[in-house]
Predicted model as a PDB file, atoms N, CA, C, CB and O in Angstrom, pLDDT in the B-factor column:
MODEL        1                                                                  
ATOM      1  N   UNK A   1      -0.863  41.377  22.257  1.00 67.00           N  
ATOM      2  CA  UNK A   1      -1.220  41.352  21.380  1.00 67.00           C  
ATOM      3  C   UNK A   1      -1.756  39.477  22.099  1.00 67.00           C  
ATOM      4  CB  UNK A   1      -0.165  41.928  20.110  1.00 67.00           C  
ATOM      5  O   UNK A   1      -1.127  38.541  22.594  1.00 67.00           O  
ATOM      6  N   UNK A   2      -3.936  39.872  21.599  1.00 89.00           N  
ATOM      7  CA  UNK A   2      -4.423  38.837  22.484  1.00 89.00           C  
ATOM      8  C   UNK A   2      -4.828  38.457  21.303  1.00 89.00           C  
ATOM      9  CB  UNK A   2      -5.390  39.000  23.763  1.00 89.00           C  
ATOM     10  O   UNK A   2      -4.850  37.227  21.262  1.00 89.00           O  
ATOM     11  N   UNK A   3      -5.320  39.174  19.847  1.00 97.00           N  
ATOM     12  CA  UNK A   3      -6.541  38.786  18.173  1.00 97.00           C  
ATOM     13  C   UNK A   3      -6.031  38.083  18.070  1.00 97.00           C  
ATOM     14  CB  UNK A   3      -6.847  39.518  16.661  1.00 97.00           C  
ATOM     15  O   UNK A   3      -5.048  38.118  18.810  1.00 97.00           O  
ATOM     16  N   UNK A   4      -6.106  37.107  17.359  1.00 97.00           N  
ATOM     17  CA  UNK A   4      -5.947  36.455  16.048  1.00 97.00           C  
ATOM     18  C   UNK A   4      -5.277  37.099  15.041  1.00 97.00           C  
ATOM     19  CB  UNK A   4      -7.094  36.153  15.533  1.00 97.00           C  
ATOM     20  O   UNK A   4      -4.293  36.602  14.494  1.00 97.00           O  
ATOM     21  N   UNK A   5      -5.862  38.461  14.676  1.00 97.00           N  
ATOM     22  CA  UNK A   5      -5.926  39.350  13.225  1.00 97.00           C  
ATOM     23  C   UNK A   5      -3.953  40.143  13.706  1.00 97.00           C  
ATOM     24  CB  UNK A   5      -7.949  41.076  13.191  1.00 97.00           C  
ATOM     25  O   UNK A   5      -3.057  40.566  12.976  1.00 97.00           O  
ATOM     26  N   UNK A   6      -4.085  39.966  15.529  1.00 96.00           N  
ATOM     27  CA  UNK A   6      -2.561  41.099  15.580  1.00 96.00           C  
ATOM     28  C   UNK A   6      -1.751  39.820  15.212  1.00 96.00           C  
ATOM     29  CB  UNK A   6      -1.928  42.082  17.477  1.00 96.00           C  
ATOM     30  O   UNK A   6      -1.139  39.623  14.162  1.00 96.00           O  
ATOM     31  N   UNK A   7      -1.884  38.885  16.426  1.00 96.00           N  
ATOM     32  CA  UNK A   7      -0.904  37.238  16.103  1.00 96.00           C  
ATOM     33  C   UNK A   7      -0.606  37.412  14.649  1.00 96.00           C  
ATOM     34  CB  UNK A   7      -1.936  35.435  16.320  1.00 96.00           C  
ATOM     35  O   UNK A   7       0.527  37.215  14.209  1.00 96.00           O  
ATOM     36  N   UNK A   8      -1.719  37.819  13.820  1.00 97.00           N  
ATOM     37  CA  UNK A   8      -1.363  37.215  12.245  1.00 97.00           C  
ATOM     38  C   UNK A   8      -0.669  38.512  11.647  1.00 97.00           C  
ATOM     39  CB  UNK A   8      -2.937  36.684  11.159  1.00 97.00           C  
ATOM     40  O   UNK A   8       0.326  38.206  10.990  1.00 97.00           O  
ATOM     41  N   UNK A   9      -0.807  39.267  11.673  1.00 97.00           N  
ATOM     42  CA  UNK A   9       0.454  40.991  11.662  1.00 97.00           C  
ATOM     43  C   UNK A   9       1.989  40.311  11.935  1.00 97.00           C  
ATOM     44  CB  UNK A   9       0.071  42.549  13.549  1.00 97.00           C  
ATOM     45  O   UNK A   9       2.983  40.258  11.210  1.00 97.00           O  
ATOM     46  N   UNK A  10       1.694  39.751  13.494  1.00 97.00           N  
ATOM     47  CA  UNK A  10       2.263  39.906  13.787  1.00 97.00           C  
ATOM     48  C   UNK A  10       3.882  38.967  12.884  1.00 97.00           C  
ATOM     49  CB  UNK A  10       1.632  39.926  14.901  1.00 97.00           C  
ATOM     50  O   UNK A  10       5.061  39.242  12.657  1.00 97.00           O  
ATOM     51  N   UNK A  11       3.136  38.059  12.696  1.00 97.00           N  
ATOM     52  CA  UNK A  11       3.816  37.226  12.416  1.00 97.00           C  
ATOM     53  C   UNK A  11       4.307  36.846  10.562  1.00 97.00           C  
ATOM     54  CB  UNK A  11       3.098  36.305  13.171  1.00 97.00           C  
ATOM     55  O   UNK A  11       5.071  36.023  10.058  1.00 97.00           O  
ATOM     56  N   UNK A  12       3.455  37.873  10.028  1.00 98.00           N  
ATOM     57  CA  UNK A  12       4.451  38.844   8.748  1.00 98.00           C  
ATOM     58  C   UNK A  12       5.194  39.776   8.860  1.00 98.00           C  
ATOM     59  CB  UNK A  12       3.855  39.513   7.840  1.00 98.00           C  
ATOM     60  O   UNK A  12       5.681  40.354   7.887  1.00 98.00           O  
ATOM     61  N   UNK A  13       5.413  40.085  10.055  1.00 98.00           N  
ATOM     62  CA  UNK A  13       6.741  40.728  10.136  1.00 98.00           C  
ATOM     63  C   UNK A  13       7.849  40.122  10.478  1.00 98.00           C  
ATOM     64  CB  UNK A  13       6.740  41.632  10.881  1.00 98.00           C  
ATOM     65  O   UNK A  13       8.873  40.786  10.640  1.00 98.00           O  
ATOM     66  N   UNK A  14       7.836  38.621  10.662  1.00 98.00           N  
ATOM     67  CA  UNK A  14       8.808  38.111  11.286  1.00 98.00           C  
ATOM     68  C   UNK A  14       9.434  37.687   9.602  1.00 98.00           C  
ATOM     69  CB  UNK A  14       8.367  36.868  12.605  1.00 98.00           C  
ATOM     70  O   UNK A  14       9.085  37.659   8.422  1.00 98.00           O  
ATOM     71  N   UNK A  15      10.663  37.389  10.567  1.00 98.00           N  
ATOM     72  CA  UNK A  15      11.982  36.928   8.970  1.00 98.00           C  
ATOM     73  C   UNK A  15      11.378  35.521   8.657  1.00 98.00           C  
ATOM     74  CB  UNK A  15      14.284  36.623   9.475  1.00 98.00           C  
ATOM     75  O   UNK A  15      10.497  34.973   9.319  1.00 98.00           O  
ATOM     76  N   UNK A  16      12.107  34.931   7.332  1.00 98.00           N  
ATOM     77  CA  UNK A  16      11.281  33.784   7.278  1.00 98.00           C  
ATOM     78  C   UNK A  16      11.546  32.644   8.256  1.00 98.00           C  
ATOM     79  CB  UNK A  16      11.357  33.287   5.993  1.00 98.00           C  
ATOM     80  O   UNK A  16      10.665  31.996   8.821  1.00 98.00           O  
ATOM     81  N   UNK A  17      12.872  32.472   8.392  1.00 98.00           N  
ATOM     82  CA  UNK A  17      13.407  31.664   8.797  1.00 98.00           C  
ATOM     83  C   UNK A  17      12.467  31.535  10.829  1.00 98.00           C  
ATOM     84  CB  UNK A  17      15.146  32.131   8.412  1.00 98.00           C  
ATOM     85  O   UNK A  17      12.285  30.596  11.605  1.00 98.00           O  
ATOM     86  N   UNK A  18      12.221  32.686  10.862  1.00 98.00           N  
ATOM     87  CA  UNK A  18      11.301  32.463  11.959  1.00 98.00           C  
ATOM     88  C   UNK A  18       9.850  31.898  11.703  1.00 98.00           C  
ATOM     89  CB  UNK A  18      11.169  33.706  12.607  1.00 98.00           C  
ATOM     90  O   UNK A  18       9.241  31.322  12.605  1.00 98.00           O  
ATOM     91  N   UNK A  19       9.170  32.130  10.102  1.00 98.00           N  
ATOM     92  CA  UNK A  19       7.772  31.943   9.958  1.00 98.00           C  
ATOM     93  C   UNK A  19       8.134  30.395  10.053  1.00 98.00           C  
ATOM     94  CB  UNK A  19       6.923  32.627   8.523  1.00 98.00           C  
ATOM     95  O   UNK A  19       7.174  29.684  10.350  1.00 98.00           O  
ATOM     96  N   UNK A  20       9.280  29.785   9.864  1.00 98.00           N  
ATOM     97  CA  UNK A  20       8.926  28.299   9.596  1.00 98.00           C  
ATOM     98  C   UNK A  20       9.135  27.574  10.860  1.00 98.00           C  
ATOM     99  CB  UNK A  20       9.821  27.618   8.429  1.00 98.00           C  
ATOM    100  O   UNK A  20       8.566  26.532  11.185  1.00 98.00           O  
ATOM    101  N   UNK A  21      10.257  28.418  11.735  1.00 98.00           N  
ATOM    102  CA  UNK A  21      10.210  27.980  13.497  1.00 98.00           C  
ATOM    103  C   UNK A  21       8.943  28.049  14.106  1.00 98.00           C  
ATOM    104  CB  UNK A  21      11.094  28.979  14.493  1.00 98.00           C  
ATOM    105  O   UNK A  21       8.797  27.375  15.126  1.00 98.00           O  
ATOM    106  N   UNK A  22       8.314  28.495  13.835  1.00 98.00           N  
ATOM    107  CA  UNK A  22       6.756  28.442  14.288  1.00 98.00           C  
ATOM    108  C   UNK A  22       6.000  27.221  14.006  1.00 98.00           C  
ATOM    109  CB  UNK A  22       5.947  29.528  13.614  1.00 98.00           C  
ATOM    110  O   UNK A  22       5.498  26.327  14.687  1.00 98.00           O  
ATOM    111  N   UNK A  23       6.119  27.562  12.484  1.00 98.00           N  
ATOM    112  CA  UNK A  23       5.415  26.664  12.161  1.00 98.00           C  
ATOM    113  C   UNK A  23       5.911  25.307  13.105  1.00 98.00           C  
ATOM    114  CB  UNK A  23       5.496  26.593  10.650  1.00 98.00           C  
ATOM    115  O   UNK A  23       5.391  24.888  14.139  1.00 98.00           O  
ATOM    116  N   UNK A  24       6.578  25.014  12.693  1.00 98.00           N  
ATOM    117  CA  UNK A  24       7.191  23.655  13.469  1.00 98.00           C  
ATOM    118  C   UNK A  24       6.780  23.697  14.801  1.00 98.00           C  
ATOM    119  CB  UNK A  24       8.835  23.522  13.501  1.00 98.00           C  
ATOM    120  O   UNK A  24       6.180  22.677  15.138  1.00 98.00           O  
ATOM    121  N   UNK A  25       6.925  24.666  15.791  1.00 98.00           N  
ATOM    122  CA  UNK A  25       6.200  24.464  17.029  1.00 98.00           C  
ATOM    123  C   UNK A  25       4.465  24.058  16.924  1.00 98.00           C  
ATOM    124  CB  UNK A  25       6.421  25.866  17.822  1.00 98.00           C  
ATOM    125  O   UNK A  25       3.860  23.150  17.494  1.00 98.00           O  
ATOM    126  N   UNK A  26       3.932  25.165  15.917  1.00 98.00           N  
ATOM    127  CA  UNK A  26       2.406  25.288  15.802  1.00 98.00           C  
ATOM    128  C   UNK A  26       2.574  23.668  15.703  1.00 98.00           C  
ATOM    129  CB  UNK A  26       1.565  26.333  14.362  1.00 98.00           C  
ATOM    130  O   UNK A  26       2.281  22.926  16.641  1.00 98.00           O  
ATOM    131  N   UNK A  27       3.185  23.116  14.193  1.00 98.00           N  
ATOM    132  CA  UNK A  27       2.259  21.347  13.807  1.00 98.00           C  
ATOM    133  C   UNK A  27       2.817  20.958  15.456  1.00 98.00           C  
ATOM    134  CB  UNK A  27       3.219  19.788  11.911  1.00 98.00           C  
ATOM    135  O   UNK A  27       1.856  21.225  16.178  1.00 98.00           O  
ATOM    136  N   UNK A  28       4.076  20.395  16.401  1.00 98.00           N  
ATOM    137  CA  UNK A  28       3.707  19.893  17.276  1.00 98.00           C  
ATOM    138  C   UNK A  28       3.158  20.202  18.365  1.00 98.00           C  
ATOM    139  CB  UNK A  28       4.271  19.487  17.412  1.00 98.00           C  
ATOM    140  O   UNK A  28       3.010  19.329  19.220  1.00 98.00           O  
ATOM    141  N   UNK A  29       2.602  21.895  18.655  1.00 98.00           N  
ATOM    142  CA  UNK A  29       1.997  22.164  19.158  1.00 98.00           C  
ATOM    143  C   UNK A  29       0.128  21.603  19.395  1.00 98.00           C  
ATOM    144  CB  UNK A  29       2.463  23.084  18.824  1.00 98.00           C  
ATOM    145  O   UNK A  29      -0.601  21.656  20.385  1.00 98.00           O  
ATOM    146  N   UNK A  30      -0.099  21.116  18.039  1.00 98.00           N  
ATOM    147  CA  UNK A  30      -1.240  20.995  17.504  1.00 98.00           C  
ATOM    148  C   UNK A  30      -1.487  19.082  17.400  1.00 98.00           C  
ATOM    149  CB  UNK A  30      -1.165  21.952  16.004  1.00 98.00           C  
ATOM    150  O   UNK A  30      -2.473  18.347  17.378  1.00 98.00           O  
ATOM    151  N   UNK A  31      -0.038  18.887  17.359  1.00 98.00           N  
ATOM    152  CA  UNK A  31      -0.393  17.721  17.801  1.00 98.00           C  
ATOM    153  C   UNK A  31      -0.199  16.875  19.112  1.00 98.00           C  
ATOM    154  CB  UNK A  31      -0.026  17.195  17.038  1.00 98.00           C  
ATOM    155  O   UNK A  31       0.024  15.665  19.135  1.00 98.00           O  
ATOM    156  N   UNK A  32      -0.260  17.292  19.658  1.00 98.00           N  
ATOM    157  CA  UNK A  32       0.455  17.381  21.203  1.00 98.00           C  
ATOM    158  C   UNK A  32      -1.639  17.681  21.825  1.00 98.00           C  
ATOM    159  CB  UNK A  32       2.231  19.414  21.512  1.00 98.00           C  
ATOM    160  O   UNK A  32      -2.229  17.255  22.818  1.00 98.00           O  
ATOM    161  N   UNK A  33      -2.127  18.573  20.651  1.00 98.00           N  
ATOM    162  CA  UNK A  33      -3.587  18.491  21.729  1.00 98.00           C  
ATOM    163  C   UNK A  33      -4.719  17.552  21.288  1.00 98.00           C  
ATOM    164  CB  UNK A  33      -4.415  20.039  21.836  1.00 98.00           C  
ATOM    165  O   UNK A  33      -5.849  17.335  21.725  1.00 98.00           O  
ATOM    166  N   UNK A  34      -3.977  17.062  20.231  1.00 98.00           N  
ATOM    167  CA  UNK A  34      -3.510  15.915  19.010  1.00 98.00           C  
ATOM    168  C   UNK A  34      -3.622  15.002  20.012  1.00 98.00           C  
ATOM    169  CB  UNK A  34      -1.865  15.950  18.100  1.00 98.00           C  
ATOM    170  O   UNK A  34      -4.414  15.368  20.881  1.00 98.00           O  
ATOM    171  N   UNK A  35      -3.255  14.238  20.149  1.00 98.00           N  
ATOM    172  CA  UNK A  35      -3.044  13.610  21.712  1.00 98.00           C  
ATOM    173  C   UNK A  35      -3.652  13.232  22.960  1.00 98.00           C  
ATOM    174  CB  UNK A  35      -2.483  14.166  22.194  1.00 98.00           C  
ATOM    175  O   UNK A  35      -4.104  12.161  23.367  1.00 98.00           O  
ATOM    176  N   UNK A  36      -3.500  14.946  23.714  1.00 98.00           N  
ATOM    177  CA  UNK A  36      -4.422  15.017  24.473  1.00 98.00           C  
ATOM    178  C   UNK A  36      -6.408  14.551  24.475  1.00 98.00           C  
ATOM    179  CB  UNK A  36      -4.077  16.187  24.572  1.00 98.00           C  
ATOM    180  O   UNK A  36      -7.122  13.861  25.203  1.00 98.00           O  
ATOM    181  N   UNK A  37      -6.630  15.403  23.221  1.00 98.00           N  
ATOM    182  CA  UNK A  37      -7.806  15.318  23.139  1.00 98.00           C  
ATOM    183  C   UNK A  37      -8.279  13.238  22.720  1.00 98.00           C  
ATOM    184  CB  UNK A  37      -8.140  16.658  21.919  1.00 98.00           C  
ATOM    185  O   UNK A  37      -9.450  12.889  22.869  1.00 98.00           O  
ATOM    186  N   UNK A  38      -7.376  12.357  22.321  1.00 97.00           N  
ATOM    187  CA  UNK A  38      -7.307  10.952  22.259  1.00 97.00           C  
ATOM    188  C   UNK A  38      -7.722  10.641  23.163  1.00 97.00           C  
ATOM    189  CB  UNK A  38      -6.291  10.343  22.089  1.00 97.00           C  
ATOM    190  O   UNK A  38      -8.938  10.466  23.243  1.00 97.00           O  
ATOM    191  N   UNK A  39      -6.817  10.421  24.324  1.00 97.00           N  
ATOM    192  CA  UNK A  39      -6.498  10.368  25.395  1.00 97.00           C  
ATOM    193  C   UNK A  39      -7.641  10.450  26.543  1.00 97.00           C  
ATOM    194  CB  UNK A  39      -5.613  11.219  25.402  1.00 97.00           C  
ATOM    195  O   UNK A  39      -8.010   9.674  27.424  1.00 97.00           O  
ATOM    196  N   UNK A  40      -8.021  11.714  26.136  1.00 98.00           N  
ATOM    197  CA  UNK A  40      -9.538  11.882  26.834  1.00 98.00           C  
ATOM    198  C   UNK A  40     -10.671  11.308  26.479  1.00 98.00           C  
ATOM    199  CB  UNK A  40      -9.986  13.061  26.804  1.00 98.00           C  
ATOM    200  O   UNK A  40     -11.693  11.381  27.162  1.00 98.00           O  
ATOM    201  N   UNK A  41     -10.585  10.716  25.425  1.00 97.00           N  
ATOM    202  CA  UNK A  41     -11.563  10.548  24.367  1.00 97.00           C  
ATOM    203  C   UNK A  41     -11.813   8.657  25.170  1.00 97.00           C  
ATOM    204  CB  UNK A  41     -10.740  10.862  22.279  1.00 97.00           C  
ATOM    205  O   UNK A  41     -12.609   8.210  25.996  1.00 97.00           O  
ATOM    206  N   UNK A  42     -10.999   8.220  24.603  1.00 96.00           N  
ATOM    207  CA  UNK A  42     -10.548   6.920  25.456  1.00 96.00           C  
ATOM    208  C   UNK A  42     -10.759   6.595  27.183  1.00 96.00           C  
ATOM    209  CB  UNK A  42      -9.032   6.917  25.251  1.00 96.00           C  
ATOM    210  O   UNK A  42     -11.392   5.650  27.653  1.00 96.00           O  
ATOM    211  N   UNK A  43     -10.152   7.491  27.819  1.00 97.00           N  
ATOM    212  CA  UNK A  43     -10.065   7.675  28.717  1.00 97.00           C  
ATOM    213  C   UNK A  43     -12.299   7.828  29.205  1.00 97.00           C  
ATOM    214  CB  UNK A  43      -8.781   8.890  28.716  1.00 97.00           C  
ATOM    215  O   UNK A  43     -13.104   7.096  29.781  1.00 97.00           O  
ATOM    216  N   UNK A  44     -12.329   8.527  28.857  1.00 97.00           N  
ATOM    217  CA  UNK A  44     -14.061   8.998  28.831  1.00 97.00           C  
ATOM    218  C   UNK A  44     -15.285   7.611  27.830  1.00 97.00           C  
ATOM    219  CB  UNK A  44     -14.088  11.007  27.622  1.00 97.00           C  
ATOM    220  O   UNK A  44     -16.448   7.692  27.436  1.00 97.00           O  
ATOM    221  N   UNK A  45     -14.541   6.813  27.784  1.00 97.00           N  
ATOM    222  CA  UNK A  45     -15.259   5.651  26.858  1.00 97.00           C  
ATOM    223  C   UNK A  45     -15.814   6.116  25.441  1.00 97.00           C  
ATOM    224  CB  UNK A  45     -16.579   5.033  27.670  1.00 97.00           C  
ATOM    225  O   UNK A  45     -16.679   5.377  24.970  1.00 97.00           O  
ATOM    226  N   UNK A  46     -15.414   7.342  24.613  1.00 96.00           N  
ATOM    227  CA  UNK A  46     -16.512   7.825  23.973  1.00 96.00           C  
ATOM    228  C   UNK A  46     -15.762   6.912  22.610  1.00 96.00           C  
ATOM    229  CB  UNK A  46     -16.817   9.746  23.974  1.00 96.00           C  
ATOM    230  O   UNK A  46     -16.578   6.347  21.881  1.00 96.00           O  
ATOM    231  N   UNK A  47     -14.668   6.794  22.343  1.00 96.00           N  
ATOM    232  CA  UNK A  47     -14.009   5.999  21.775  1.00 96.00           C  
ATOM    233  C   UNK A  47     -14.642   4.127  21.477  1.00 96.00           C  
ATOM    234  CB  UNK A  47     -12.811   6.235  22.624  1.00 96.00           C  
ATOM    235  O   UNK A  47     -14.620   3.587  20.371  1.00 96.00           O  
ATOM    236  N   UNK A  48     -15.114   3.504  22.686  1.00 97.00           N  
ATOM    237  CA  UNK A  48     -15.554   2.065  22.767  1.00 97.00           C  
ATOM    238  C   UNK A  48     -16.248   1.660  21.267  1.00 97.00           C  
ATOM    239  CB  UNK A  48     -16.706   1.885  24.100  1.00 97.00           C  
ATOM    240  O   UNK A  48     -15.974   0.774  20.458  1.00 97.00           O  
ATOM    241  N   UNK A  49     -17.365   2.825  21.287  1.00 96.00           N  
ATOM    242  CA  UNK A  49     -18.191   1.657  20.095  1.00 96.00           C  
ATOM    243  C   UNK A  49     -17.014   1.575  19.055  1.00 96.00           C  
ATOM    244  CB  UNK A  49     -19.948   2.356  19.139  1.00 96.00           C  
ATOM    245  O   UNK A  49     -16.621   0.476  18.662  1.00 96.00           O  
ATOM    246  N   UNK A  50     -16.362   2.955  18.538  1.00 95.00           N  
ATOM    247  CA  UNK A  50     -15.685   2.516  17.066  1.00 95.00           C  
ATOM    248  C   UNK A  50     -14.811   1.428  17.557  1.00 95.00           C  
ATOM    249  CB  UNK A  50     -14.715   3.798  16.168  1.00 95.00           C  
ATOM    250  O   UNK A  50     -14.642   0.616  16.648  1.00 95.00           O  
ATOM    251  N   UNK A  51     -14.192   1.097  18.636  1.00 96.00           N  
ATOM    252  CA  UNK A  51     -13.173   0.148  18.597  1.00 96.00           C  
ATOM    253  C   UNK A  51     -13.507  -1.757  18.396  1.00 96.00           C  
ATOM    254  CB  UNK A  51     -12.482   0.511  20.001  1.00 96.00           C  
ATOM    255  O   UNK A  51     -13.135  -2.732  17.743  1.00 96.00           O  
ATOM    256  N   UNK A  52     -14.726  -1.231  19.778  1.00 97.00           N  
ATOM    257  CA  UNK A  52     -15.566  -2.643  19.128  1.00 97.00           C  
ATOM    258  C   UNK A  52     -15.730  -3.296  17.981  1.00 97.00           C  
ATOM    259  CB  UNK A  52     -16.650  -2.593  19.194  1.00 97.00           C  
ATOM    260  O   UNK A  52     -15.848  -4.502  17.759  1.00 97.00           O  
ATOM    261  N   UNK A  53     -15.725  -1.937  16.944  1.00 97.00           N  
ATOM    262  CA  UNK A  53     -16.622  -2.287  15.744  1.00 97.00           C  
ATOM    263  C   UNK A  53     -15.653  -2.545  14.841  1.00 97.00           C  
ATOM    264  CB  UNK A  53     -17.660  -1.195  15.218  1.00 97.00           C  
ATOM    265  O   UNK A  53     -16.011  -3.025  13.765  1.00 97.00           O  
ATOM    266  N   UNK A  54     -14.484  -2.332  15.035  1.00 95.00           N  
ATOM    267  CA  UNK A  54     -13.085  -2.019  14.383  1.00 95.00           C  
ATOM    268  C   UNK A  54     -12.385  -3.442  15.121  1.00 95.00           C  
ATOM    269  CB  UNK A  54     -12.262  -0.204  14.902  1.00 95.00           C  
ATOM    270  O   UNK A  54     -11.386  -3.696  14.448  1.00 95.00           O  
ATOM    271  N   UNK A  55     -12.504  -4.313  16.075  1.00 96.00           N  
ATOM    272  CA  UNK A  55     -12.112  -5.238  16.412  1.00 96.00           C  
ATOM    273  C   UNK A  55     -12.921  -6.776  15.443  1.00 96.00           C  
ATOM    274  CB  UNK A  55     -12.277  -4.994  17.915  1.00 96.00           C  
ATOM    275  O   UNK A  55     -12.473  -7.733  14.811  1.00 96.00           O  
ATOM    276  N   UNK A  56     -14.586  -6.154  15.897  1.00 97.00           N  
ATOM    277  CA  UNK A  56     -15.004  -7.456  15.319  1.00 97.00           C  
ATOM    278  C   UNK A  56     -14.611  -7.384  13.493  1.00 97.00           C  
ATOM    279  CB  UNK A  56     -16.862  -7.656  15.699  1.00 97.00           C  
ATOM    280  O   UNK A  56     -14.248  -8.317  12.776  1.00 97.00           O  
ATOM    281  N   UNK A  57     -14.787  -6.293  13.214  1.00 96.00           N  
ATOM    282  CA  UNK A  57     -14.569  -6.668  11.821  1.00 96.00           C  
ATOM    283  C   UNK A  57     -13.266  -7.000  11.087  1.00 96.00           C  
ATOM    284  CB  UNK A  57     -15.042  -5.738  11.185  1.00 96.00           C  
ATOM    285  O   UNK A  57     -13.045  -7.285   9.909  1.00 96.00           O  
ATOM    286  N   UNK A  58     -12.271  -6.840  12.435  1.00 95.00           N  
ATOM    287  CA  UNK A  58     -10.574  -7.601  12.507  1.00 95.00           C  
ATOM    288  C   UNK A  58     -11.219  -9.050  12.045  1.00 95.00           C  
ATOM    289  CB  UNK A  58      -9.528  -7.680  14.516  1.00 95.00           C  
ATOM    290  O   UNK A  58     -11.210  -9.691  10.994  1.00 95.00           O  
ATOM    291  N   UNK A  59     -11.833  -9.258  13.480  1.00 96.00           N  
ATOM    292  CA  UNK A  59     -11.877 -10.895  13.438  1.00 96.00           C  
ATOM    293  C   UNK A  59     -12.595 -11.243  13.096  1.00 96.00           C  
ATOM    294  CB  UNK A  59     -11.833 -11.646  14.275  1.00 96.00           C  
ATOM    295  O   UNK A  59     -12.847 -12.378  13.502  1.00 96.00           O  
ATOM    296  N   UNK A  60     -13.510 -10.667  12.130  1.00 96.00           N  
ATOM    297  CA  UNK A  60     -14.411 -11.166  10.971  1.00 96.00           C  
ATOM    298  C   UNK A  60     -13.846 -10.630   9.639  1.00 96.00           C  
ATOM    299  CB  UNK A  60     -15.979 -10.658  11.150  1.00 96.00           C  
ATOM    300  O   UNK A  60     -14.639 -10.180   8.813  1.00 96.00           O  
ATOM    301  N   UNK A  61     -12.847 -10.645   9.444  1.00 94.00           N  
ATOM    302  CA  UNK A  61     -11.714 -10.826   8.164  1.00 94.00           C  
ATOM    303  C   UNK A  61     -12.355  -9.670   7.261  1.00 94.00           C  
ATOM    304  CB  UNK A  61     -11.682 -12.628   7.230  1.00 94.00           C  
ATOM    305  O   UNK A  61     -11.956  -9.672   6.096  1.00 94.00           O  
ATOM    306  N   UNK A  62     -13.414  -8.543   7.658  1.00 94.00           N  
ATOM    307  CA  UNK A  62     -13.644  -7.453   7.102  1.00 94.00           C  
ATOM    308  C   UNK A  62     -12.788  -6.147   6.872  1.00 94.00           C  
ATOM    309  CB  UNK A  62     -14.514  -7.231   7.631  1.00 94.00           C  
ATOM    310  O   UNK A  62     -13.070  -5.005   7.233  1.00 94.00           O  
ATOM    311  N   UNK A  63     -11.631  -6.602   6.158  1.00 93.00           N  
ATOM    312  CA  UNK A  63     -10.428  -5.481   6.191  1.00 93.00           C  
ATOM    313  C   UNK A  63      -9.597  -5.704   5.372  1.00 93.00           C  
ATOM    314  CB  UNK A  63      -9.664  -5.313   7.351  1.00 93.00           C  
ATOM    315  O   UNK A  63      -9.150  -6.850   5.390  1.00 93.00           O  
ATOM    316  N   UNK A  64      -9.177  -4.977   4.583  1.00 91.00           N  
ATOM    317  CA  UNK A  64      -8.551  -4.722   3.995  1.00 91.00           C  
ATOM    318  C   UNK A  64      -6.876  -3.799   4.170  1.00 91.00           C  
ATOM    319  CB  UNK A  64      -9.444  -4.439   3.478  1.00 91.00           C  
ATOM    320  O   UNK A  64      -6.683  -2.867   4.951  1.00 91.00           O  
ATOM    321  N   UNK A  65      -6.035  -4.284   3.382  1.00 90.00           N  
ATOM    322  CA  UNK A  65      -4.688  -3.937   3.902  1.00 90.00           C  
ATOM    323  C   UNK A  65      -4.742  -2.129   3.230  1.00 90.00           C  
ATOM    324  CB  UNK A  65      -3.210  -5.228   3.130  1.00 90.00           C  
ATOM    325  O   UNK A  65      -5.344  -1.790   2.211  1.00 90.00           O  
ATOM    326  N   UNK A  66      -3.965  -1.247   4.111  1.00 90.00           N  
ATOM    327  CA  UNK A  66      -3.534  -0.085   3.875  1.00 90.00           C  
ATOM    328  C   UNK A  66      -3.755  -0.078   2.093  1.00 90.00           C  
ATOM    329  CB  UNK A  66      -1.963   0.093   4.552  1.00 90.00           C  
ATOM    330  O   UNK A  66      -4.771   0.165   1.441  1.00 90.00           O  
ATOM    331  N   UNK A  67      -2.433  -0.429   1.666  1.00 91.00           N  
ATOM    332  CA  UNK A  67      -2.119  -0.463   0.553  1.00 91.00           C  
ATOM    333  C   UNK A  67      -2.790  -0.487  -0.347  1.00 91.00           C  
ATOM    334  CB  UNK A  67      -1.580  -1.069   0.425  1.00 91.00           C  
ATOM    335  O   UNK A  67      -2.796   0.290  -1.302  1.00 91.00           O  
ATOM    336  N   UNK A  68      -3.708  -1.759  -0.068  1.00 89.00           N  
ATOM    337  CA  UNK A  68      -4.721  -2.583  -1.174  1.00 89.00           C  
ATOM    338  C   UNK A  68      -5.290  -0.878  -1.326  1.00 89.00           C  
ATOM    339  CB  UNK A  68      -6.161  -4.250  -0.440  1.00 89.00           C  
ATOM    340  O   UNK A  68      -4.846  -0.251  -2.288  1.00 89.00           O  
ATOM    341  N   UNK A  69      -6.259  -0.169  -0.376  1.00 87.00           N  
ATOM    342  CA  UNK A  69      -6.800   0.769  -0.140  1.00 87.00           C  
ATOM    343  C   UNK A  69      -6.399   1.960  -1.242  1.00 87.00           C  
ATOM    344  CB  UNK A  69      -6.557   0.950   1.183  1.00 87.00           C  
ATOM    345  O   UNK A  69      -7.059   2.603  -2.058  1.00 87.00           O  
ATOM    346  N   UNK A  70      -5.239   1.938  -0.929  1.00 91.00           N  
ATOM    347  CA  UNK A  70      -4.680   3.494  -1.518  1.00 91.00           C  
ATOM    348  C   UNK A  70      -4.594   3.221  -2.936  1.00 91.00           C  
ATOM    349  CB  UNK A  70      -3.029   4.093  -0.918  1.00 91.00           C  
ATOM    350  O   UNK A  70      -5.173   3.881  -3.798  1.00 91.00           O  
ATOM    351  N   UNK A  71      -3.787   2.140  -3.160  1.00 91.00           N  
ATOM    352  CA  UNK A  71      -3.487   1.924  -4.417  1.00 91.00           C  
ATOM    353  C   UNK A  71      -4.985   1.764  -5.450  1.00 91.00           C  
ATOM    354  CB  UNK A  71      -2.520   0.609  -4.355  1.00 91.00           C  
ATOM    355  O   UNK A  71      -4.843   1.838  -6.670  1.00 91.00           O  
ATOM    356  N   UNK A  72      -6.319   1.555  -4.878  1.00 86.00           N  
ATOM    357  CA  UNK A  72      -7.575   1.537  -5.669  1.00 86.00           C  
ATOM    358  C   UNK A  72      -8.675   2.921  -5.522  1.00 86.00           C  
ATOM    359  CB  UNK A  72      -8.330   0.164  -5.175  1.00 86.00           C  
ATOM    360  O   UNK A  72      -9.905   2.931  -5.588  1.00 86.00           O  
ATOM    361  N   UNK A  73      -7.715   4.037  -5.303  1.00 78.00           N  
ATOM    362  CA  UNK A  73      -8.260   5.051  -4.827  1.00 78.00           C  
ATOM    363  C   UNK A  73      -7.678   6.061  -6.087  1.00 78.00           C  
ATOM    364  CB  UNK A  73      -7.860   5.319  -3.210  1.00 78.00           C  
ATOM    365  O   UNK A  73      -7.953   7.261  -6.093  1.00 78.00           O  
TER     366      UNK A  73                                                      
ENDMDL                                                                          
END                                                                             
């Protein structure tokens, strides 16, 4: 089983509990991939400009509380 269609077909044959367990595992795996990517981006300075802008916005009080933003959407 090496192609996505083969994997999808195999998943369709699993019992619901196994599919749910697979879903949890897959989300954890995706979270780990995200964490590695963020770590790599930080290490390679890809996020430096964004971090500097965020820090400048905070220092200049150009930020709003997240609750306020969510209430106004």
